[in-house]
Backbone of each chain as nested JSON, in Angstrom:
{
  "chains": [
    {"id": "A", "residues": [
      {"number": 1, "name": "UNK", "atoms": {"N": [80.026, 157.493, 74.964], "CA": [78.567, 157.347, 74.716], "C": [78.243, 155.927, 74.267]}},
      {"number": 2, "name": "UNK", "atoms": {"N": [77.135, 155.456, 74.759], "CA": [76.675, 154.115, 74.355], "C": [75.366, 154.251, 73.587]}},
      {"number": 3, "name": "UNK", "atoms": {"N": [75.231, 153.438, 72.552], "CA": [73.933, 153.318, 71.893], "C": [73.351, 151.973, 72.333]}},
      {"number": 4, "name": "UNK", "atoms": {"N": [72.13, 152.02, 72.886], "CA": [71.5, 150.797, 73.413], "C": [70.209, 150.546, 72.64]}},
      {"number": 5, "name": "UNK", "atoms": {"N": [70.04, 149.296, 72.185], "CA": [68.791, 148.905, 71.547], "C": [68.075, 147.936, 72.49]}},
      {"number": 6, "name": "UNK", "atoms": {"N": [66.793, 148.187, 72.743], "CA": [66.009, 147.316, 73.639], "C": [64.817, 146.774, 72.848]}},
      {"number": 7, "name": "UNK", "atoms": {"N": [64.605, 145.466, 72.965], "CA": [63.491, 144.798, 72.285], "C": [62.581, 144.211, 73.354]}},
      {"number": 8, "name": "UNK", "atoms": {"N": [61.342, 144.671, 73.379], "CA": [60.387, 144.191, 74.391], "C": [59.277, 143.431, 73.674]}},
      {"number": 9, "name": "UNK", "atoms": {"N": [59.072, 142.183, 74.055], "CA": [58.014, 141.384, 73.411], "C": [57.165, 140.689, 74.464]}},
      {"number": 10, "name": "UNK", "atoms": {"N": [55.958, 140.302, 74.059], "CA": [55.128, 139.524, 74.973], "C": [55.807, 138.176, 75.241]}},
      {"number": 11, "name": "UNK", "atoms": {"N": [55.613, 137.67, 76.431], "CA": [56.1, 136.318, 76.733], "C": [55.342, 135.334, 75.839]}},
      {"number": 12, "name": "UNK", "atoms": {"N": [55.975, 134.189, 75.532], "CA": [55.405, 133.224, 74.587], "C": [53.975, 132.848, 74.961]}},
      {"number": 13, "name": "UNK", "atoms": {"N": [53.726, 132.709, 76.276], "CA": [52.408, 132.212, 76.728], "C": [51.315, 133.255, 76.549]}},
      {"number": 14, "name": "UNK", "atoms": {"N": [51.687, 134.5, 76.289], "CA": [50.699, 135.583, 76.245], "C": [50.143, 135.722, 74.818]}},
      {"number": 15, "name": "UNK", "atoms": {"N": [48.842, 135.764, 74.669], "CA": [48.19, 135.985, 73.374], "C": [48.528, 137.399, 72.888]}},
      {"number": 16, "name": "UNK", "atoms": {"N": [48.768, 137.545, 71.592], "CA": [49.132, 138.856, 71.03], "C": [48.035, 139.298, 70.054]}},
      {"number": 17, "name": "UNK", "atoms": {"N": [46.958, 139.903, 70.572], "CA": [45.835, 140.267, 69.694], "C": [46.237, 141.203, 68.555]}},
      {"number": 18, "name": "UNK", "atoms": {"N": [47.179, 142.122, 68.85], "CA": [47.627, 143.067, 67.811], "C": [48.292, 142.3, 66.67]}},
      {"number": 19, "name": "UNK", "atoms": {"N": [49.146, 141.361, 67.028], "CA": [49.823, 140.549, 66.012], "C": [48.829, 139.755, 65.182]}},
      {"number": 20, "name": "UNK", "atoms": {"N": [47.824, 139.196, 65.853], "CA": [46.795, 138.43, 65.139], "C": [46.015, 139.323, 64.176]}},
      {"number": 21, "name": "UNK", "atoms": {"N": [45.709, 140.528, 64.624], "CA": [44.949, 141.47, 63.77], "C": [45.76, 141.827, 62.525]}},
      {"number": 22, "name": "UNK", "atoms": {"N": [47.051, 142.07, 62.724], "CA": [47.914, 142.429, 61.584], "C": [48.012, 141.242, 60.624]}},
      {"number": 23, "name": "UNK", "atoms": {"N": [48.118, 140.028, 61.202], "CA": [48.207, 138.846, 60.333], "C": [46.944, 138.735, 59.463]}},
      {"number": 24, "name": "UNK", "atoms": {"N": [45.789, 139.049, 60.063], "CA": [44.546, 139.021, 59.291], "C": [44.602, 139.995, 58.122]}},
      {"number": 25, "name": "UNK", "atoms": {"N": [45.125, 141.185, 58.379], "CA": [45.227, 142.195, 57.308], "C": [46.164, 141.716, 56.205]}},
      {"number": 26, "name": "UNK", "atoms": {"N": [47.262, 141.108, 56.61], "CA": [48.234, 140.628, 55.627], "C": [47.62, 139.52, 54.772]}},
      {"number": 27, "name": "UNK", "atoms": {"N": [46.882, 138.628, 55.408], "CA": [46.233, 137.554, 54.645], "C": [45.196, 138.126, 53.686]}},
      {"number": 28, "name": "UNK", "atoms": {"N": [44.492, 139.155, 54.12], "CA": [43.489, 139.776, 53.229], "C": [44.151, 140.475, 52.037]}},
      {"number": 29, "name": "UNK", "atoms": {"N": [45.433, 140.8, 52.191], "CA": [46.19, 141.362, 51.054], "C": [46.582, 140.251, 50.085]}},
      {"number": 30, "name": "UNK", "atoms": {"N": [46.337, 139.003, 50.495], "CA": [46.664, 137.878, 49.618], "C": [48.028, 137.277, 49.905]}},
      {"number": 31, "name": "UNK", "atoms": {"N": [48.667, 137.721, 51.003], "CA": [49.992, 137.176, 51.346], "C": [49.785, 136.108, 52.416]}},
      {"number": 32, "name": "UNK", "atoms": {"N": [49.499, 134.881, 51.973], "CA": [49.163, 133.87, 52.982], "C": [50.364, 133.041, 53.415]}},
      {"number": 33, "name": "UNK", "atoms": {"N": [51.573, 133.383, 52.934], "CA": [52.783, 132.683, 53.405], "C": [53.158, 133.087, 54.843]}},
      {"number": 34, "name": "UNK", "atoms": {"N": [52.525, 134.163, 55.352], "CA": [52.869, 134.637, 56.699], "C": [52.163, 133.762, 57.728]}},
      {"number": 35, "name": "UNK", "atoms": {"N": [52.924, 133.056, 58.521], "CA": [52.353, 132.127, 59.505], "C": [52.087, 132.795, 60.849]}},
      {"number": 36, "name": "UNK", "atoms": {"N": [52.973, 133.73, 61.226], "CA": [52.837, 134.332, 62.553], "C": [53.397, 135.743, 62.535]}},
      {"number": 37, "name": "UNK", "atoms": {"N": [52.733, 136.633, 63.254], "CA": [53.261, 137.992, 63.455], "C": [53.116, 138.336, 64.932]}},
      {"number": 38, "name": "UNK", "atoms": {"N": [54.206, 138.762, 65.524], "CA": [54.145, 139.209, 66.914], "C": [54.661, 140.651, 66.952]}},
      {"number": 39, "name": "UNK", "atoms": {"N": [53.927, 141.518, 67.657], "CA": [54.351, 142.916, 67.739], "C": [54.929, 143.19, 69.111]}},
      {"number": 40, "name": "UNK", "atoms": {"N": [56.0, 144.011, 69.131], "CA": [56.6, 144.404, 70.405], "C": [57.011, 145.853, 70.337]}},
      {"number": 41, "name": "UNK", "atoms": {"N": [57.786, 146.25, 71.331], "CA": [58.275, 147.633, 71.389], "C": [59.786, 147.625, 71.168]}},
      {"number": 42, "name": "UNK", "atoms": {"N": [60.249, 148.706, 70.565], "CA": [61.686, 148.828, 70.257], "C": [62.128, 150.198, 70.758]}},
      {"number": 43, "name": "UNK", "atoms": {"N": [63.226, 150.22, 71.505], "CA": [63.729, 151.496, 72.034], "C": [65.192, 151.684, 71.639]}},
      {"number": 44, "name": "UNK", "atoms": {"N": [65.528, 152.916, 71.304], "CA": [66.93, 153.281, 71.102], "C": [67.283, 154.294, 72.18]}},
      {"number": 45, "name": "UNK", "atoms": {"N": [68.317, 154.0, 72.953], "CA": [68.753, 154.912, 74.012], "C": [70.183, 155.368, 73.721]}},
      {"number": 46, "name": "UNK", "atoms": {"N": [70.476, 156.631, 74.081], "CA": [71.861, 157.111, 74.082], "C": [72.214, 157.393, 75.533]}},
      {"number": 47, "name": "UNK", "atoms": {"N": [73.255, 156.724, 76.027], "CA": [73.63, 156.84, 77.433], "C": [75.088, 157.293, 77.547]}},
      {"number": 48, "name": "UNK", "atoms": {"N": [75.286, 158.385, 78.283], "CA": [76.65, 158.886, 78.494], "C": [77.402, 157.917, 79.397]}},
      {"number": 49, "name": "UNK", "atoms": {"N": [78.717, 157.865, 79.2], "CA": [79.544, 157.066, 80.112], "C": [79.513, 157.739, 81.476]}},
      {"number": 50, "name": "UNK", "atoms": {"N": [79.539, 156.934, 82.54], "CA": [79.544, 157.514, 83.894], "C": [80.059, 156.482, 84.875]}},
      {"number": 51, "name": "UNK", "atoms": {"N": [79.878, 156.759, 86.174], "CA": [80.394, 155.817, 87.177], "C": [79.642, 154.492, 87.088]}},
      {"number": 52, "name": "UNK", "atoms": {"N": [78.301, 154.6, 86.949], "CA": [77.542, 153.352, 87.036], "C": [77.766, 152.499, 85.792]}},
      {"number": 53, "name": "UNK", "atoms": {"N": [77.711, 151.209, 86.003], "CA": [77.867, 150.218, 84.937], "C": [76.64, 150.288, 84.018]}},
      {"number": 54, "name": "UNK", "atoms": {"N": [76.887, 150.46, 82.71], "CA": [75.793, 150.718, 81.777], "C": [74.795, 149.548, 81.719]}},
      {"number": 55, "name": "UNK", "atoms": {"N": [75.278, 148.319, 81.879], "CA": [74.357, 147.167, 81.823], "C": [73.343, 147.211, 82.963]}},
      {"number": 56, "name": "UNK", "atoms": {"N": [73.821, 147.511, 84.155], "CA": [72.868, 147.525, 85.286], "C": [71.89, 148.695, 85.136]}},
      {"number": 57, "name": "UNK", "atoms": {"N": [72.385, 149.798, 84.544], "CA": [71.482, 150.938, 84.283], "C": [70.37, 150.506, 83.329]}},
      {"number": 58, "name": "UNK", "atoms": {"N": [70.777, 149.858, 82.226], "CA": [69.798, 149.454, 81.205], "C": [68.779, 148.49, 81.823]}},
      {"number": 59, "name": "UNK", "atoms": {"N": [69.258, 147.553, 82.628], "CA": [68.331, 146.575, 83.217], "C": [67.376, 147.241, 84.205]}},
      {"number": 60, "name": "UNK", "atoms": {"N": [67.884, 148.233, 84.943], "CA": [67.003, 148.951, 85.871], "C": [65.913, 149.704, 85.097]}},
      {"number": 61, "name": "UNK", "atoms": {"N": [66.3, 150.351, 83.987], "CA": [65.329, 151.098, 83.163], "C": [64.308, 150.131, 82.552]}},
      {"number": 62, "name": "UNK", "atoms": {"N": [64.775, 148.978, 82.078], "CA": [63.855, 147.988, 81.485], "C": [62.905, 147.434, 82.544]}},
      {"number": 63, "name": "UNK", "atoms": {"N": [63.465, 147.044, 83.683], "CA": [62.641, 146.428, 84.743], "C": [61.588, 147.399, 85.27]}},
      {"number": 64, "name": "UNK", "atoms": {"N": [61.969, 148.677, 85.374], "CA": [61.059, 149.63, 86.033], "C": [60.144, 150.387, 85.067]}},
      {"number": 65, "name": "UNK", "atoms": {"N": [60.599, 150.548, 83.796], "CA": [59.815, 151.437, 82.907], "C": [59.462, 150.797, 81.561]}},
      {"number": 66, "name": "UNK", "atoms": {"N": [60.455, 150.225, 80.89], "CA": [60.213, 149.851, 79.489], "C": [59.412, 148.55, 79.34]}},
      {"number": 67, "name": "UNK", "atoms": {"N": [59.552, 147.626, 80.282], "CA": [58.863, 146.337, 80.128], "C": [57.979, 146.035, 81.337]}},
      {"number": 68, "name": "UNK", "atoms": {"N": [56.841, 145.423, 81.06], "CA": [55.948, 144.965, 82.136], "C": [56.377, 143.544, 82.488]}},
      {"number": 69, "name": "UNK", "atoms": {"N": [56.995, 143.358, 83.665], "CA": [57.583, 142.05, 83.983], "C": [56.581, 140.895, 84.004]}},
      {"number": 70, "name": "UNK", "atoms": {"N": [55.315, 141.19, 84.183], "CA": [54.313, 140.106, 84.253], "C": [54.08, 139.519, 82.857]}},
      {"number": 71, "name": "UNK", "atoms": {"N": [53.973, 140.381, 81.853], "CA": [53.556, 139.913, 80.517], "C": [54.672, 139.962, 79.474]}},
      {"number": 72, "name": "UNK", "atoms": {"N": [55.712, 140.752, 79.761], "CA": [56.702, 140.992, 78.711], "C": [58.091, 140.531, 79.132]}},
      {"number": 73, "name": "UNK", "atoms": {"N": [58.894, 140.201, 78.107], "CA": [60.317, 139.952, 78.369], "C": [61.115, 140.887, 77.457]}},
      {"number": 74, "name": "UNK", "atoms": {"N": [62.375, 141.113, 77.818], "CA": [63.166, 142.058, 77.007], "C": [64.567, 141.507, 76.777]}},
      {"number": 75, "name": "UNK", "atoms": {"N": [65.179, 141.991, 75.717], "CA": [66.61, 141.766, 75.504], "C": [67.192, 143.073, 74.976]}},
      {"number": 76, "name": "UNK", "atoms": {"N": [68.495, 143.217, 75.082], "CA": [69.074, 144.501, 74.659], "C": [70.47, 144.277, 74.083]}},
      {"number": 77, "name": "UNK", "atoms": {"N": [70.924, 145.256, 73.318], "CA": [72.307, 145.217, 72.824], "C": [72.916, 146.59, 73.096]}},
      {"number": 78, "name": "UNK", "atoms": {"N": [74.203, 146.579, 73.484], "CA": [74.889, 147.827, 73.834], "C": [76.071, 147.997, 72.897]}},
      {"number": 79, "name": "UNK", "atoms": {"N": [76.175, 149.169, 72.264], "CA": [77.294, 149.46, 71.374], "C": [77.958, 150.751, 71.839]}},
      {"number": 80, "name": "UNK", "atoms": {"N": [79.295, 150.709, 71.959], "CA": [80.013, 151.93, 72.346], "C": [80.197, 152.764, 71.085]}},
      {"number": 81, "name": "UNK", "atoms": {"N": [79.725, 153.997, 71.079], "CA": [79.804, 154.783, 69.842], "C": [80.81, 155.912, 69.88]}},
      {"number": 82, "name": "UNK", "atoms": {"N": [81.076, 156.426, 71.07], "CA": [82.111, 157.49, 71.151], "C": [83.008, 157.262, 72.336]}}
    ]},
    {"id": "B", "residues": [
      {"number": 1, "name": "UNK", "atoms": {"N": [61.271, 127.961, 56.134], "CA": [60.667, 129.022, 56.946], "C": [61.681, 130.131, 57.19]}},
      {"number": 2, "name": "UNK", "atoms": {"N": [61.193, 131.354, 57.161], "CA": [62.054, 132.511, 57.465], "C": [61.573, 133.173, 58.749]}},
      {"number": 3, "name": "UNK", "atoms": {"N": [62.527, 133.613, 59.561], "CA": [62.198, 134.49, 60.679], "C": [62.621, 135.894, 60.276]}},
      {"number": 4, "name": "UNK", "atoms": {"N": [61.667, 136.826, 60.36], "CA": [61.934, 138.198, 59.937], "C": [61.746, 139.136, 61.134]}},
      {"number": 5, "name": "UNK", "atoms": {"N": [62.73, 140.0, 61.362], "CA": [62.592, 141.021, 62.382], "C": [62.462, 142.376, 61.686]}},
      {"number": 6, "name": "UNK", "atoms": {"N": [61.453, 143.155, 62.092], "CA": [61.229, 144.479, 61.503], "C": [61.302, 145.529, 62.61]}},
      {"number": 7, "name": "UNK", "atoms": {"N": [62.047, 146.6, 62.337], "CA": [62.202, 147.698, 63.299], "C": [61.636, 148.957, 62.65]}},
      {"number": 8, "name": "UNK", "atoms": {"N": [60.613, 149.517, 63.279], "CA": [59.965, 150.717, 62.737], "C": [60.217, 151.871, 63.698]}},
      {"number": 9, "name": "UNK", "atoms": {"N": [60.796, 152.947, 63.22], "CA": [61.07, 154.096, 64.089], "C": [60.618, 155.383, 63.404]}},
      {"number": 10, "name": "UNK", "atoms": {"N": [60.415, 156.41, 64.229], "CA": [60.081, 157.713, 63.652], "C": [61.276, 158.213, 62.845]}},
      {"number": 11, "name": "UNK", "atoms": {"N": [61.002, 158.94, 61.767], "CA": [62.082, 159.588, 61.024], "C": [62.751, 160.605, 61.944]}},
      {"number": 12, "name": "UNK", "atoms": {"N": [64.041, 160.872, 61.715], "CA": [64.83, 161.744, 62.592], "C": [64.127, 163.087, 62.829]}},
      {"number": 13, "name": "UNK", "atoms": {"N": [63.496, 163.618, 61.784], "CA": [62.924, 164.974, 61.881], "C": [61.649, 165.002, 62.726]}},
      {"number": 14, "name": "UNK", "atoms": {"N": [61.107, 163.828, 63.032], "CA": [59.824, 163.768, 63.735], "C": [60.053, 163.764, 65.251]}},
      {"number": 15, "name": "UNK", "atoms": {"N": [59.36, 164.639, 65.966], "CA": [59.435, 164.669, 67.437], "C": [58.847, 163.366, 67.987]}},
      {"number": 16, "name": "UNK", "atoms": {"N": [59.464, 162.835, 69.048], "CA": [58.998, 161.575, 69.634], "C": [58.513, 161.852, 71.064]}},
      {"number": 17, "name": "UNK", "atoms": {"N": [57.264, 162.293, 71.227], "CA": [56.777, 162.663, 72.561], "C": [56.851, 161.509, 73.563]}},
      {"number": 18, "name": "UNK", "atoms": {"N": [56.587, 160.283, 73.066], "CA": [56.635, 159.121, 73.964], "C": [58.053, 158.937, 74.511]}},
      {"number": 19, "name": "UNK", "atoms": {"N": [59.023, 159.06, 73.624], "CA": [60.42, 158.918, 74.045], "C": [60.794, 159.995, 75.053]}},
      {"number": 20, "name": "UNK", "atoms": {"N": [60.334, 161.217, 74.809], "CA": [60.618, 162.329, 75.727], "C": [59.992, 162.062, 77.095]}},
      {"number": 21, "name": "UNK", "atoms": {"N": [58.782, 161.537, 77.084], "CA": [58.091, 161.259, 78.357], "C": [58.834, 160.182, 79.152]}},
      {"number": 22, "name": "UNK", "atoms": {"N": [59.298, 159.161, 78.457], "CA": [60.033, 158.086, 79.137], "C": [61.347, 158.633, 79.691]}},
      {"number": 23, "name": "UNK", "atoms": {"N": [61.992, 159.494, 78.898], "CA": [63.256, 160.078, 79.374], "C": [63.026, 160.853, 80.67]}},
      {"number": 24, "name": "UNK", "atoms": {"N": [61.914, 161.579, 80.727], "CA": [61.58, 162.315, 81.958], "C": [61.45, 161.375, 83.138]}},
      {"number": 25, "name": "UNK", "atoms": {"N": [60.796, 160.255, 82.928], "CA": [60.621, 159.278, 84.016], "C": [61.97, 158.725, 84.46]}},
      {"number": 26, "name": "UNK", "atoms": {"N": [62.82, 158.437, 83.485], "CA": [64.139, 157.876, 83.811], "C": [64.959, 158.897, 84.61]}},
      {"number": 27, "name": "UNK", "atoms": {"N": [64.89, 160.158, 84.202], "CA": [65.627, 161.199, 84.945], "C": [65.066, 161.332, 86.352]}},
      {"number": 28, "name": "UNK", "atoms": {"N": [63.769, 161.224, 86.498], "CA": [63.174, 161.317, 87.861], "C": [63.585, 160.133, 88.73]}},
      {"number": 29, "name": "UNK", "atoms": {"N": [64.006, 159.039, 88.083], "CA": [64.532, 157.893, 88.848], "C": [65.963, 158.174, 89.308]}},
      {"number": 30, "name": "UNK", "atoms": {"N": [66.52, 159.279, 88.809], "CA": [67.886, 159.644, 89.188], "C": [68.932, 159.144, 88.207]}},
      {"number": 31, "name": "UNK", "atoms": {"N": [68.485, 158.624, 87.064], "CA": [69.445, 158.134, 86.056], "C": [69.602, 159.224, 84.998]}},
      {"number": 32, "name": "UNK", "atoms": {"N": [70.508, 160.181, 85.263], "CA": [70.577, 161.318, 84.338], "C": [71.621, 161.119, 83.242]}},
      {"number": 33, "name": "UNK", "atoms": {"N": [72.267, 159.936, 83.175], "CA": [73.213, 159.655, 82.081], "C": [72.5, 159.412, 80.758]}},
      {"number": 34, "name": "UNK", "atoms": {"N": [71.171, 159.232, 80.828], "CA": [70.429, 158.938, 79.594], "C": [70.199, 160.237, 78.833]}},
      {"number": 35, "name": "UNK", "atoms": {"N": [70.749, 160.348, 77.645], "CA": [70.65, 161.596, 76.864], "C": [69.431, 161.579, 75.94]}},
      {"number": 36, "name": "UNK", "atoms": {"N": [69.111, 160.422, 75.423], "CA": [68.012, 160.375, 74.448], "C": [67.345, 159.005, 74.5]}},
      {"number": 37, "name": "UNK", "atoms": {"N": [66.018, 158.99, 74.346], "CA": [65.276, 157.738, 74.211], "C": [64.293, 157.909, 73.049]}},
      {"number": 38, "name": "UNK", "atoms": {"N": [64.332, 156.973, 72.125], "CA": [63.36, 156.99, 71.029], "C": [62.628, 155.654, 71.051]}},
      {"number": 39, "name": "UNK", "atoms": {"N": [61.279, 155.723, 70.957], "CA": [60.504, 154.488, 70.983], "C": [60.019, 154.168, 69.577]}},
      {"number": 40, "name": "UNK", "atoms": {"N": [60.023, 152.851, 69.253], "CA": [59.507, 152.422, 67.951], "C": [58.744, 151.125, 68.117]}},
      {"number": 41, "name": "UNK", "atoms": {"N": [58.457, 150.521, 66.974], "CA": [57.727, 149.242, 66.99], "C": [58.656, 148.14, 66.495]}},
      {"number": 42, "name": "UNK", "atoms": {"N": [58.436, 146.96, 67.05], "CA": [59.279, 145.809, 66.696], "C": [58.338, 144.655, 66.334]}},
      {"number": 43, "name": "UNK", "atoms": {"N": [58.603, 144.019, 65.199], "CA": [57.758, 142.905, 64.769], "C": [58.615, 141.675, 64.496]}},
      {"number": 44, "name": "UNK", "atoms": {"N": [58.086, 140.517, 64.887], "CA": [58.706, 139.251, 64.508], "C": [57.706, 138.515, 63.614]}},
      {"number": 45, "name": "UNK", "atoms": {"N": [58.13, 138.142, 62.426], "CA": [57.26, 137.436, 61.487], "C": [57.857, 136.074, 61.183]}},
      {"number": 46, "name": "UNK", "atoms": {"N": [56.968, 135.073, 61.009], "CA": [57.408, 133.772, 60.48], "C": [56.758, 133.632, 59.112]}},
      {"number": 47, "name": "UNK", "atoms": {"N": [57.571, 133.455, 58.084], "CA": [57.069, 133.399, 56.709], "C": [57.507, 132.092, 56.049]}},
      {"number": 48, "name": "UNK", "atoms": {"N": [56.519, 131.351, 55.535], "CA": [56.831, 130.095, 54.845], "C": [57.526, 130.394, 53.518]}},
      {"number": 49, "name": "UNK", "atoms": {"N": [58.392, 129.482, 53.103], "CA": [58.998, 129.635, 51.779], "C": [57.902, 129.464, 50.737]}},
      {"number": 50, "name": "UNK", "atoms": {"N": [58.007, 130.21, 49.633], "CA": [56.993, 130.087, 48.57], "C": [57.568, 130.63, 47.279]}},
      {"number": 51, "name": "UNK", "atoms": {"N": [56.694, 130.823, 46.286], "CA": [57.204, 131.306, 44.987], "C": [57.757, 132.712, 45.137]}},
      {"number": 52, "name": "UNK", "atoms": {"N": [57.002, 133.562, 45.879], "CA": [57.419, 134.973, 45.888], "C": [58.7, 135.142, 46.703]}},
      {"number": 53, "name": "UNK", "atoms": {"N": [59.469, 136.112, 46.279], "CA": [60.729, 136.466, 46.934], "C": [60.41, 137.079, 48.303]}},
      {"number": 54, "name": "UNK", "atoms": {"N": [61.008, 136.538, 49.368], "CA": [60.625, 136.944, 50.727], "C": [60.918, 138.43, 50.98]}},
      {"number": 55, "name": "UNK", "atoms": {"N": [61.984, 138.96, 50.377], "CA": [62.316, 140.383, 50.602], "C": [61.201, 141.283, 50.071]}},
      {"number": 56, "name": "UNK", "atoms": {"N": [60.719, 140.993, 48.877], "CA": [59.68, 141.88, 48.33], "C": [58.384, 141.724, 49.123]}},
      {"number": 57, "name": "UNK", "atoms": {"N": [58.137, 140.505, 49.654], "CA": [56.956, 140.316, 50.515], "C": [57.067, 141.193, 51.761]}},
      {"number": 58, "name": "UNK", "atoms": {"N": [58.255, 141.147, 52.393], "CA": [58.448, 141.896, 53.639], "C": [58.28, 143.391, 53.361]}},
      {"number": 59, "name": "UNK", "atoms": {"N": [58.848, 143.864, 52.252], "CA": [58.752, 145.302, 51.957], "C": [57.306, 145.692, 51.663]}},
      {"number": 60, "name": "UNK", "atoms": {"N": [56.558, 144.816, 51.005], "CA": [55.147, 145.126, 50.738], "C": [54.371, 145.229, 52.054]}},
      {"number": 61, "name": "UNK", "atoms": {"N": [54.622, 144.279, 52.979], "CA": [53.937, 144.299, 54.279], "C": [54.321, 145.553, 55.068]}},
      {"number": 62, "name": "UNK", "atoms": {"N": [55.608, 145.911, 55.036], "CA": [56.053, 147.11, 55.761], "C": [55.438, 148.373, 55.155]}},
      {"number": 63, "name": "UNK", "atoms": {"N": [55.509, 148.477, 53.831], "CA": [55.014, 149.69, 53.16], "C": [53.507, 149.873, 53.352]}},
      {"number": 64, "name": "UNK", "atoms": {"N": [52.794, 148.762, 53.36], "CA": [51.327, 148.877, 53.381], "C": [50.716, 148.797, 54.784]}},
      {"number": 65, "name": "UNK", "atoms": {"N": [51.416, 148.119, 55.735], "CA": [50.766, 147.887, 57.032], "C": [51.613, 148.303, 58.236]}},
      {"number": 66, "name": "UNK", "atoms": {"N": [52.878, 147.854, 58.268], "CA": [53.628, 148.0, 59.524], "C": [54.164, 149.423, 59.739]}},
      {"number": 67, "name": "UNK", "atoms": {"N": [54.46, 150.144, 58.672], "CA": [55.064, 151.473, 58.846], "C": [54.24, 152.542, 58.13]}},
      {"number": 68, "name": "UNK", "atoms": {"N": [54.174, 153.713, 58.76], "CA": [53.505, 154.864, 58.141], "C": [54.582, 155.612, 57.358]}},
      {"number": 69, "name": "UNK", "atoms": {"N": [54.527, 155.557, 56.012], "CA": [55.637, 156.093, 55.203], "C": [55.885, 157.587, 55.402]}},
      {"number": 70, "name": "UNK", "atoms": {"N": [54.879, 158.319, 55.887], "CA": [55.069, 159.768, 56.059], "C": [55.98, 160.047, 57.257]}},
      {"number": 71, "name": "UNK", "atoms": {"N": [55.747, 159.322, 58.365], "CA": [56.447, 159.663, 59.609], "C": [57.488, 158.639, 60.03]}},
      {"number": 72, "name": "UNK", "atoms": {"N": [57.382, 157.434, 59.463], "CA": [58.241, 156.366, 59.983], "C": [59.14, 155.798, 58.897]}},
      {"number": 73, "name": "UNK", "atoms": {"N": [60.27, 155.233, 59.36], "CA": [61.129, 154.47, 58.446], "C": [61.305, 153.083, 59.071]}},
      {"number": 74, "name": "UNK", "atoms": {"N": [61.697, 152.118, 58.239], "CA": [61.848, 150.767, 58.774], "C": [63.102, 150.101, 58.241]}},
      {"number": 75, "name": "UNK", "atoms": {"N": [63.562, 149.121, 58.969], "CA": [64.618, 148.238, 58.476], "C": [64.26, 146.829, 58.938]}},
      {"number": 76, "name": "UNK", "atoms": {"N": [64.834, 145.83, 58.292], "CA": [64.459, 144.468, 58.664], "C": [65.644, 143.524, 58.487]}},
      {"number": 77, "name": "UNK", "atoms": {"N": [65.534, 142.385, 59.161], "CA": [66.555, 141.342, 58.955], "C": [65.813, 140.033, 58.731]}},
      {"number": 78, "name": "UNK", "atoms": {"N": [66.35, 139.212, 57.811], "CA": [65.697, 137.946, 57.449], "C": [66.654, 136.801, 57.769]}},
      {"number": 79, "name": "UNK", "atoms": {"N": [66.171, 135.824, 58.512], "CA": [66.998, 134.657, 58.843], "C": [66.254, 133.402, 58.402]}},
      {"number": 80, "name": "UNK", "atoms": {"N": [66.974, 132.517, 57.67], "CA": [66.34, 131.251, 57.278], "C": [66.419, 130.311, 58.479]}},
      {"number": 81, "name": "UNK", "atoms": {"N": [65.291, 129.781, 58.937], "CA": [65.343, 128.949, 60.141], "C": [65.08, 127.481, 59.864]}},
      {"number": 82, "name": "UNK", "atoms": {"N": [64.354, 127.172, 58.82], "CA": [64.143, 125.737, 58.486], "C": [64.284, 125.528, 57.008]}}
    ]}
  ]
}
């Protein structure tokens, strides 16, 4: 079994309105040391070992479902757990 | 400057309908090695050095804004970048 963590974030060039809104809330709390907040998606997957190579599986799932290739980029980490 | 990564996920006992829906899509793609998918939120923060201790700042932001304490749990990592 593999445990896979996927991090999906907006590409640098893309404005992140959600992150900006959260930063506003944080500043209104009086925490003005926060310079930037960017929000993304985080996925944890459990994948059984099989014939197919787990990396290509993860990339296919990211490319087709988890990330929007136009606006988002992703990175992932794979850990063998069993 | 600190770079902070925050990972917010549903508590184990909480059903994750979004994760279940994504798993269904992945299985319909023919990738049935995927046993479980859980979706969460991922945040990247840049925080200037200041008087307050950065860990307590991050926990205050998580407790009050980034995570819903009833349904979600969070973890974070802090890296000094400048």
